[in-house]
C-alpha positions in Angstrom: -45.7 -32.7 -13.6 -42.5 -34.7 -13.3 -43.7 -37.3 -15.7 -44.5 -34.6 -18.2 -41.1 -33.1 -17.9 -39.5 -36.6 -18.3 -41.4 -37.2 -21.5 -40.4 -33.8 -22.9 -36.7 -34.4 -22.1 -36.9 -37.9 -23.7 -38.4 -36.4 -26.8 -35.3 -34.3 -27.3 -33.2 -37.4 -27.7 -30.2 -35.9 -25.8 -27.2 -38.0 -25.0 -26.5 -38.5 -21.2 -29.9 -37.3 -20.1 -30.3 -36.6 -16.4 -33.4 -37.8 -14.8 -35.8 -35.1 -13.7 -35.8 -36.2 -10.1 -32.0 -36.1 -10.0 -32.1 -32.6 -11.5 -34.6 -31.2 -9.1 -33.2 -32.8 -5.9 -29.6 -31.7 -5.5 -27.9 -34.0 -3.0 -25.8 -31.2 -1.5 -29.0 -29.5 -0.4 -29.7 -32.4 1.9 -26.5 -32.0 3.9 -27.0 -30.7 7.4 -24.4 -29.4 9.8 -24.3 -30.0 13.5 -24.0 -26.8 15.6 -22.1 -27.4 18.8 -22.9 -25.8 22.1 -20.1 -23.7 23.7 -19.3 -26.4 26.2 -18.9 -28.9 23.4 -16.6 -26.6 21.5 -14.4 -26.0 24.6 -14.3 -29.7 25.4 -13.2 -30.5 21.8 -10.5 -27.9 21.9 -9.2 -29.1 25.2 -9.1 -32.7 23.8 -7.2 -31.5 20.7 -4.5 -29.7 22.7 -4.4 -32.4 25.3 -3.8 -35.1 22.6 -1.1 -33.0 20.9 0.9 -32.7 24.1 0.4 -36.4 24.9 1.7 -37.3 21.5 5.0 -35.6 22.3 7.0 -38.1 24.3 9.5 -35.7 25.8 8.5 -32.2 26.7 12.2 -31.2 26.2 11.8 -31.9 22.5 9.3 -29.0 22.2 11.2 -26.0 21.0 9.5 -23.0 22.6 12.6 -20.7 22.6 12.8 -17.5 20.6 16.3 -17.1 19.1 17.5 -13.5 19.6 19.1 -12.1 16.5 22.3 -10.1 17.0 22.1 -6.6 15.5 25.3 -5.0 14.3 26.3 -1.5 15.4 25.9 -0.2 11.8 22.3 -1.5 11.6 21.5 0.0 15.0 22.9 3.4 14.0 21.0 3.4 10.7 17.8 2.5 12.5 18.4 5.3 15.0 19.0 7.7 12.1 15.5 6.7 10.8 14.0 7.4 14.2 15.8 10.7 14.4 14.5 11.7 10.9 11.0 10.8 12.1 11.3 12.9 15.2 12.6 15.9 13.2 9.3 15.8 11.2 7.2 15.9 14.3 6.3 18.8 16.7 7.5 19.1 20.3 10.1 16.3 20.1 13.2 18.2 21.3 13.6 16.0 24.4 13.3 12.9 22.4 15.9 14.1 19.9 18.3 14.7 22.8 17.7 11.2 23.9 18.5 9.9 20.4 21.9 11.7 20.7 22.5 9.9 24.0 21.6 6.5 22.6 23.8 7.2 19.6 26.8 7.8 21.9 26.0 4.6 23.8 25.9 2.6 20.5 29.2 4.1 19.3 30.9 3.1 22.5 30.0 -0.5 21.8 
């Protein structure tokens, strides 16, 4: 069958003819993947993180701090106004609206 297909393709006189065996056997189909067990995956992850920390010469160089952004009074009041508008659109929020007033007074003192 393959020989017959080869002869038929050769009879067409096409440029850059691919051999029939190459066409029928796609190399990508021969690729297999290894599936790891849970323990192997965990061990690999531990090694990856262990190596990344070992590569850091000084642990003080690792910046793990979160910088706190200073929020101005105006931005705080505008945000509080948004929360107040949200609460006005809800039901049974009278107590929370009173708290918004107290928070606003606190912010204005600052």
